[in-house]
C-alpha positions, 0 to 999 in steps of 0.5 A: 515375381516369382517364389524365390525372388519373393522369399528372397526379398522377405529374408532380406526385410527381416535382415534390416529389421534385425540390424535395426534392432541391434543398432538401437541396443547399441549404447555409446558412451560420453566420447560417442563410442560403444560401451564395452561388455562390462559397462554394459552389464552395469548399466543393465543392473542399473536400469533394473534397479531403477525400474524396481524402484519405480515398482516399489514406490507404485505398490507402496502408493497403491498400499498407503492410499488403500490404507487411508481408504480403508482408515475411518476419517474421525473428522470426516465433516469438520472440513472441506471446501465450503458452498459457495456463499450465496447468503443462504443463512444467518447463524447468528455465530460470533466471530472473533478478529485475529487482532483481538486475540490474546491470553485473555481468550486462553481456553475459549473456543473462537470462530475465526474468518481468515486467509491462509498465508502459508502452511507448514506439515510436520511428518504427516500428523501436525501441520502450522498454518499462518493465518492473516486477517488485515493487519494481523497474523496468528498461528494455526496448528492441526495434530492428528488425535484420532478423535477429531483430528484426522491424518485426512484432516491434516493433508487437507490443511497442508494442501490449502493454496496460499491466500485462500480464504478459510473460516474455521473453528479452534481453541485458544492457546498460549504455546510454551514459547511466543510465536516470534513469526506473527503479529499475534504471539502470545496465543496460538489457535488449535483448529477443530474445524476448517473450511475453505470459502474462497480457493486461490486456483491460480498461481501468485505473481508473488509471495505475501512474505516476498512482499514482506521483507524489510530493507533490514531483510534484505541487507541480512540476505541479499539474495532474497526475492526483491519484488520491485515497485512496479510488480507491486502496483501491476498486482496491487490487489494482491500486494495491497494484502501485506500487514504493513500496506493494510496498516498504511491504509488504515493510517491513511484513514487514521489522517482524514478522521483525525483532520475532520476531528479536529476541524470540527472541534473548531466548528467547521463545515464539511463542503463538497465542491465540483470537481468538473469546472469551466476555467483552470481553477489555478490560472495555469496550464496544468489541467486535464480537459475534458469533453462536456457536451460540446464544450471544453471543461476541466477537471479540478486543480483544487476547490480553492475558489468555491472555498473561498466563495463559501466564505463570502457566503458567509460559511465562515469555516469550511473543509473539504476531502476530495480528489485533486487532479494536476497535470503535471508530467512530473516523474518524481517520488513525490508527485502523482497527477491525482491525489486527495486533498484536504482543504480548508479556509477559514475567516479571520478577525485580525490577522492571518497568522490566526489561522495559520497558528490554527492549522499547525495546532491541528497537524499535531493533533493529528501527529501525537493521536496517530502515535497514541490511537493507531500504535500497533498500525505503525508498528506494523509498518515500521516492521517492514519500513524502518523510520523513527517517529517524527520529533515534534513539540507541542507547537510548531517552530515558525521561521520566515521565508528570509530566515531559513534562507539565511539558515541554508547560506550560513551552511553553504547553500546558495538561494536567490531572494525572491527564488522558491525551495527546490527538492534538494534544498527542502531537504537540506532546510529540514536536516538543519531544522532539525539539527538546530531546533529538534523538530521535524515539523515546522512552518515557513512564513512569508514567502516572495509574492512572485512565487505564489498564485495570483489570490495571495495576499501580498505583505503590507510591508514588503510588496515583494513577500506575501501573507502566505506559508508552507508546512514542512515534515521531514524536510518536505513540503506537505501543505500549502496556504496563505490569506487569500485577497478578499477585496474585488479592486486588489483581485482584478489587479494581481489577476492582470499582473499575473497574466491570468484570463479575467473571463475565466474568473467572473463568477470568482471575482463576483463573489468578492464584489458582493463582500467578503471578510478577510481569510485563509487556508491551505491545501494538504496532500494526504498521501503526502502526509503519510508518506513523509510521516512514515519515511516511505521513499516513494508516494506510490507506496501511500497512494491506494491505486496511484495515478501518474503520467505513466500510470492509469491502471489498475 
């Protein structure tokens, strides 16, 4: 290529580059047309203004950072992230629980460990914290004073991620107005030391606030974020942190405690029976089969047979609190495949009503003590899940099955003489009993024999009925019980009549061949009692980690 041709090519490249630059600088309007000179000048001014704003903010941020760095942090050493607790020391510190805070402690310094449910800064010199421990919440406050609380400490407090666990030292102060947003309303904590024990470093599946809205909150503001049940259960660890859930399971524990208290006072013995058994304990098909060393075994549907064997062994009065397994493919609001059973069995002298009435008294003991001794937990649950306390007298109402049917028919409901209640009829009966007798708790006696298990004693006056009973709360069954057949010959007859394989019950029958006293008992579903007592609309709310036909995790 000659020098002239080379110069020509270079000039052409420069012209192309200049043209490309000019094209890039052409600014188009919304319609795709080049802007006018006037519009371009206006755009350039706006760009210059924006660039100056960015430079100014960067300069101010740098100056602020430099100023803060030069400021003496009077709170240095009083806040930060604590080292991992590896049980390095025992300081003997006396810790105060949030639920124990009150105006009586005003002026005192307390040591507290709690979660930070949320923070709210007011400028850069004040920060409010919502602290939570179990079912209790309290307000914490930090205010810059340039002596013990610095701006850096307030900034740190506001930066703590929600649900992080903190340790703090604070003075108990009575606020000018009650703190309505917390369960502890008569005092607040003026924090002087604040350390993170366990920091949340990931995004939460939902906020504790949104998981704590009540039905009334949703009615007042339909735009509130609603956390659905399956989302709660998929993230159960976070869900269980709400104050209502914490209280629900304290109340569940209380029902078990009161069950034990009452029966212990009645001279019952607590027993622990096998949950891996060789045959279906109720004689039905709704059992979970498991491999057991090259043969089949089953998860116990109830401790029924073992309870009765203990009565034959002269234990007299026994009870058990243990898991129960039911392989029922029931997708309802009140069925689980695994639940906690409160079971009891008791020998009697003359009539099974001795046991039935004792069970009724036991329930009244439980209900009345819940209201007296766990009032705080009940109030906490009812704040999120509003319900009225149950109506219950000093003695339970007793209706015979045929009387219950008559009451239903009187109000236009149809039901067979020897059938069983459907869920709808149970609820209707509960409403009618409340209206006519003023109670939410009652027992129905003398069920038809055909709807009860093979070990149920027939009614001596009418063999179509039986010496069996159910207890109901808010119109739904919470306990099923009966007098059991204690005669080996009669038991064989009933087993045959019900079509249950007798070979699977040889050891059970043998217990009655050795002689057994008359006895009766029943089984309570713990989750159902809690659910109906609190007026919850799904049993999964009262089951810690519920198991149903579709849920095996977490």
